[in-house]
C-alpha positions as CSV (number, residue, x, y, z in Angstrom):
1,M,-51.8,11.6,-24.1
2,N,-49.3,10.1,-22.0
3,T,-48.6,6.7,-22.8
4,S,-45.7,3.7,-22.3
5,V,-47.0,1.5,-25.3
6,S,-45.2,1.4,-28.3
7,A,-45.5,-1.3,-31.2
8,Q,-42.6,-2.9,-29.8
9,N,-44.2,-3.9,-27.1
10,C,-46.9,-6.4,-28.9
11,N,-44.6,-9.7,-28.8
12,F,-44.3,-9.4,-32.7
13,D,-41.0,-10.9,-33.3
14,T,-39.3,-9.3,-36.3
15,N,-42.3,-8.5,-37.8
16,L,-43.3,-5.1,-39.0
17,A,-45.8,-3.2,-37.3
18,M,-47.7,-0.7,-36.1
19,T,-50.8,-0.6,-33.9
20,S,-53.9,1.4,-33.4
21,L,-52.6,3.0,-30.2
22,E,-49.2,4.5,-31.7
23,I,-51.0,5.7,-34.6
24,A,-53.1,7.9,-32.0
25,E,-50.4,9.3,-30.7
26,L,-48.7,9.9,-34.0
27,V,-51.8,12.1,-35.2
28,E,-52.6,13.5,-31.9
29,S,-56.0,11.4,-32.0
30,R,-58.0,9.6,-29.3
31,H,-57.5,6.0,-29.9
32,D,-61.3,5.5,-29.7
33,N,-61.6,8.2,-32.8
34,V,-58.5,6.2,-34.6
35,R,-60.4,2.8,-33.6
36,R,-64.0,4.0,-35.1
37,T,-62.4,5.1,-38.3
38,I,-60.4,1.6,-38.4
39,E,-63.5,-0.4,-38.3
40,T,-65.5,1.9,-41.0
41,L,-62.9,1.6,-43.6
42,S,-62.3,-2.1,-42.9
43,G,-66.7,-2.9,-43.0
44,R,-66.5,-1.0,-46.3
45,G,-64.2,-3.1,-47.4
46,V,-61.3,-0.5,-48.4
47,I,-59.4,-1.5,-46.2
48,A,-58.6,-5.0,-44.2
49,R,-59.9,-5.8,-41.0
50,P,-56.3,-5.8,-39.0
51,Q,-55.8,-8.5,-36.1
52,T,-56.4,-7.0,-32.6
53,E,-53.8,-7.6,-29.6
54,D,-54.2,-6.5,-25.8
55,V,-51.8,-4.2,-24.6
56,R,-50.6,-2.1,-21.7
57,E,-50.5,1.5,-21.1
58,T,-49.7,3.5,-19.1
59,K,-52.0,7.2,-18.6
60,G,-50.9,10.5,-16.6
61,N,-52.1,9.2,-13.2
62,N,-49.3,6.3,-13.6
63,R,-52.1,3.7,-13.5
64,S,-51.8,0.7,-15.8
65,Y,-54.5,-0.1,-18.3
66,T,-55.1,-2.7,-20.5
67,T,-56.2,-1.5,-24.4
68,E,-57.4,-3.4,-27.1
69,V,-55.3,-2.1,-30.1
70,Y,-55.9,-3.1,-34.0
71,V,-52.5,-3.9,-35.2
72,F,-51.1,-3.5,-38.9
73,E,-48.3,-6.0,-39.9
74,G,-46.2,-6.3,-43.0
75,E,-46.7,-4.2,-46.1
76,G,-50.7,-4.6,-46.1
77,G,-50.7,-3.2,-42.9
78,K,-48.6,-0.2,-43.9
79,R,-50.5,0.3,-46.8
80,D,-53.9,0.6,-45.1
81,S,-52.2,2.8,-42.1
82,F,-51.7,5.9,-44.5
83,V,-55.4,5.4,-46.0
84,V,-56.5,5.5,-42.1
85,V,-54.1,8.1,-41.6
86,A,-55.5,9.6,-44.8
87,Q,-59.2,9.9,-43.4
88,L,-58.1,11.3,-39.9
89,C,-55.6,13.7,-40.8
90,P,-53.9,13.9,-43.8
91,E,-51.2,16.3,-42.7
92,F,-49.8,14.1,-40.6
93,T,-48.7,11.6,-43.2
94,A,-45.1,12.8,-42.8
95,R,-44.8,11.7,-39.5
96,L,-46.5,8.2,-39.9
97,V,-44.0,7.9,-42.9
98,D,-41.0,8.6,-40.5
99,R,-42.5,5.9,-37.8
100,W,-42.3,3.1,-40.6
101,Q,-39.2,4.2,-41.4
102,E,-38.0,4.1,-38.0
103,L,-39.7,0.5,-37.5
104,E,-38.2,-0.9,-40.4
105,Q,-34.5,0.3,-39.5
106,Q,-35.3,-1.4,-36.5
107,V,-35.7,-4.5,-37.8
108,A,-33.3,-4.2,-40.3
109,Q,-30.7,-3.7,-37.5
110,P,-31.7,-5.0,-33.9
111,Q,-31.0,-3.8,-30.8
112,L,-28.7,-5.7,-29.0
113,P,-29.7,-6.0,-24.9
114,Q,-28.8,-3.3,-23.0
115,T,-29.1,-5.0,-19.4
116,M,-28.7,-8.4,-18.0
117,A,-32.4,-8.5,-17.6
118,E,-32.8,-8.0,-21.0
119,A,-29.7,-10.6,-22.5
120,L,-31.3,-13.2,-20.1
121,R,-34.6,-12.5,-21.5
122,L,-33.4,-12.8,-25.0
123,A,-31.5,-16.0,-24.1
124,A,-34.7,-17.4,-23.1
125,D,-36.6,-16.8,-25.8
126,Q,-34.0,-17.8,-28.1
127,A,-34.2,-21.2,-26.4
128,E,-37.6,-21.5,-26.1
129,R,-38.0,-21.1,-29.9
130,L,-34.6,-23.9,-30.5
131,E,-37.2,-26.3,-28.3
132,Q,-40.4,-25.4,-30.2
133,Q,-38.7,-26.2,-33.6
134,E,-36.9,-29.1,-32.2
135,R,-40.4,-30.6,-30.7
136,A,-41.9,-29.6,-34.1
137,L,-39.3,-31.9,-35.9
138,Q,-39.4,-34.7,-33.7
139,E,-43.3,-34.7,-34.4
140,A,-42.7,-35.0,-38.0
141,A,-39.8,-37.2,-38.0
142,P,-42.7,-40.7,-37.5
143,K,-44.7,-39.0,-40.7
144,V,-41.2,-38.6,-42.9
145,A,-40.1,-41.8,-42.3
146,F,-43.8,-43.3,-43.2
147,A,-43.9,-41.3,-46.7
148,N,-42.2,-43.4,-49.0
149,R,-43.2,-47.1,-46.7
150,V,-45.1,-49.6,-48.9
151,E,-44.4,-53.1,-46.9
152,I,-46.2,-53.9,-43.9
153,A,-44.5,-56.4,-41.6
154,P,-47.1,-60.0,-42.6
155,D,-47.3,-60.7,-38.5
156,A,-48.7,-57.3,-38.3
157,I,-52.1,-56.7,-36.1
158,T,-53.7,-53.1,-35.3
159,V,-53.9,-51.8,-31.6
160,G,-57.4,-52.9,-31.1
161,Q,-56.5,-56.2,-32.2
162,A,-53.5,-56.5,-30.0
163,A,-55.3,-55.4,-27.2
164,K,-57.6,-57.8,-26.8
165,T,-54.5,-60.4,-27.2
166,I,-53.4,-58.8,-23.8
167,G,-56.7,-58.5,-22.4
168,T,-57.5,-54.4,-22.5
169,G,-58.7,-52.2,-24.4
170,R,-57.7,-50.2,-27.5
171,T,-57.4,-46.5,-25.9
172,R,-56.1,-47.8,-22.6
173,L,-53.7,-49.9,-24.5
174,F,-52.3,-46.6,-26.3
175,S,-52.1,-44.5,-23.2
176,F,-49.8,-47.6,-22.4
177,L,-47.9,-47.1,-26.0
178,R,-47.3,-43.3,-25.2
179,H,-46.0,-43.8,-21.6
180,H,-43.1,-46.2,-22.6
181,G,-42.3,-44.2,-25.5
182,W,-43.6,-46.2,-28.6
183,V,-45.7,-43.9,-29.9
184,N,-46.3,-40.3,-30.1
185,R,-49.5,-38.2,-28.7
186,R,-51.1,-38.6,-32.2
187,N,-50.2,-42.4,-31.8
188,E,-48.0,-42.8,-34.1
189,P,-45.3,-45.0,-34.1
190,Y,-41.7,-43.4,-33.1
191,Q,-38.9,-44.2,-36.0
192,A,-36.8,-45.9,-33.6
193,K,-39.4,-48.8,-32.7
194,I,-40.3,-49.1,-36.3
195,E,-36.7,-49.7,-37.1
196,A,-36.6,-52.4,-34.3
197,G,-39.0,-54.1,-35.7
198,L,-41.8,-53.9,-32.9
199,M,-43.9,-51.8,-34.6
200,D,-45.2,-50.8,-38.0
201,V,-47.9,-48.5,-39.9
202,K,-50.3,-48.3,-42.8
203,V,-50.3,-45.3,-44.4
204,G,-53.8,-44.8,-46.3
205,H,-55.2,-41.2,-48.0
206,W,-58.7,-40.2,-47.7
207,E,-60.5,-37.2,-49.5
208,H,-61.5,-34.1,-47.4
209,P,-64.3,-32.0,-49.1
210,E,-62.5,-28.8,-48.1
211,K,-58.7,-29.7,-47.0
212,G,-58.4,-32.1,-50.4
213,L,-55.9,-35.4,-49.9
214,Q,-55.1,-36.3,-46.5
215,E,-52.7,-38.7,-44.9
216,N,-54.0,-41.5,-42.7
217,I,-51.6,-43.3,-40.2
218,T,-52.6,-46.4,-38.4
219,A,-50.0,-47.9,-35.9
220,L,-49.3,-51.6,-36.1
221,V,-47.8,-53.8,-33.6
222,T,-46.0,-56.6,-35.2
223,G,-45.7,-60.2,-33.7
224,K,-42.2,-59.5,-32.5
225,G,-43.7,-56.1,-30.8
226,L,-46.5,-57.8,-29.4
227,V,-44.4,-60.4,-27.6
228,R,-42.3,-57.6,-25.9
229,L,-45.6,-55.7,-24.9
230,Q,-47.0,-58.5,-23.2
231,K,-44.3,-58.8,-21.2
232,L,-44.2,-54.6,-20.3
233,W,-48.0,-55.3,-19.2
234,E,-47.4,-58.0,-17.1
235,Q,-44.3,-56.0,-15.7
236,A,-46.1,-53.4,-15.5
237,R,-49.9,-55.2,-13.9
238,G,-47.1,-56.9,-11.5
239,D,-45.4,-54.1,-10.1
240,A,-49.3,-52.4,-9.5
241,A,-50.2,-55.2,-7.4
């Protein structure tokens, strides 16, 4: 069997992982036989059923195919892979041990990019991860600020009440607030708007039957915010006319 796929092609970052296709190569067995063994053992509860991933493999005719593989990750996956090989071909256990050691060394000592394309790809991946982390922090920022909030502005009203005052609907006003950077996509006010005295929040809690105590955040518009909002709304309507 001549394939070009390995566990490193499956986008597992630095997680220790091995696919059923790679196990098939190590034990010189057909991939469908390895899959069948995995499914039998997991069906009996001997091993945990691994997650699946689609990978591209190039066979002897140089044609590429998409193959669904099982993915063994972490210490639990490592243990289960030994059970699978012991069931398939016990004499190849040493090969599996060697391969896991290679993966562990790769994780401990990541390889540096060898080409400009690999370096650019690595830089792009790192930039994307940083962007995702920054976005998550921005989304979480309002909630962090709400955690210790007790007092509510005495003149604060709900967005629904503000919508009636302005002469529109609650959903439409929330869309307007999101567009102008007053609330995030979960309709929670940004901290800057709270600090400016334009918005406030009411924090409540409710009991979920499965997830336990959950937090509920209600966006409020202060008197100062309503005056500013009415001006923005009238300006937007004038621009659209």
